[in-house]
C-alpha positions as CSV (number, residue, x, y, z in Angstrom):
1,M,-67.2,39.2,52.0
2,N,-66.4,38.1,55.6
3,T,-68.1,39.2,58.7
4,L,-65.7,42.2,59.3
5,E,-66.2,43.5,55.8
6,L,-70.0,43.3,56.1
7,A,-69.8,45.1,59.4
8,V,-67.6,47.8,58.1
9,E,-69.9,48.2,55.0
10,R,-72.9,48.7,57.2
11,I,-71.1,51.4,59.2
12,R,-70.0,53.1,56.0
13,N,-73.5,53.4,54.7
14,C,-75.1,54.7,57.9
15,S,-76.5,58.2,57.5
16,Y,-77.3,58.5,61.3
17,C,-73.5,58.7,62.2
18,D,-72.2,59.7,58.7
19,G,-70.1,56.4,58.4
20,R,-68.1,56.9,61.6
21,G,-69.7,54.3,63.8
22,T,-69.8,56.6,66.8
23,H,-71.4,59.7,68.1
24,Y,-69.2,62.3,69.8
25,W,-70.0,65.1,72.2
26,G,-67.5,67.7,73.5
27,N,-67.7,71.2,74.8
28,G,-64.0,72.0,75.4
29,E,-63.9,70.5,78.8
30,D,-65.9,67.3,78.6
31,Y,-65.7,64.8,75.9
32,D,-67.7,61.5,75.4
33,F,-68.7,59.1,72.6
34,E,-71.0,56.2,72.2
35,N,-71.3,53.5,69.5
36,C,-73.9,54.0,66.8
37,E,-76.7,51.5,66.3
38,C,-75.0,50.4,63.1
39,N,-71.9,49.4,65.1
40,P,-72.9,46.7,67.6
41,H,-69.5,45.1,67.5
42,E,-67.8,48.3,68.7
43,I,-65.4,48.6,65.8
44,I,-62.9,51.4,66.2
45,F,-61.5,53.2,63.2
46,D,-58.3,55.3,62.9
47,Y,-58.3,58.8,61.2
48,D,-57.9,57.2,57.8
49,G,-60.9,55.0,58.2
50,E,-58.9,51.7,58.7
51,V,-60.2,49.3,61.4
52,I,-57.9,49.3,64.3
53,W,-60.0,47.3,66.7
54,A,-62.9,44.9,66.7
55,D,-64.5,43.2,69.7
56,K,-63.7,39.7,70.5
57,S,-66.9,38.1,69.3
58,L,-66.5,39.6,65.9
59,E,-62.8,38.4,65.8
60,E,-63.9,34.9,66.7
61,T,-66.5,34.9,64.0
62,I,-63.8,35.9,61.5
63,W,-61.4,33.2,62.6
64,E,-64.2,30.6,62.6
65,S,-65.3,31.5,58.9
66,A,-61.7,31.5,57.9
67,E,-61.1,28.0,59.3
68,A,-64.3,26.7,57.5
69,N,-62.9,27.9,54.2
């Protein structure tokens, strides 16, 4: 598994955020979210659970591991 797969697996198995990687708050007027402890790379998922964004440090790690192989 590469670094991104490991990070996503950690998020999916988190019981604190139920596998979403973020915590949401909203009351009809205000809306806010923050990343869960399981998501230090600030990965963002779409509605289907696919990764649509990962921070630059994680992306660099993925490219470095791909070049090493």
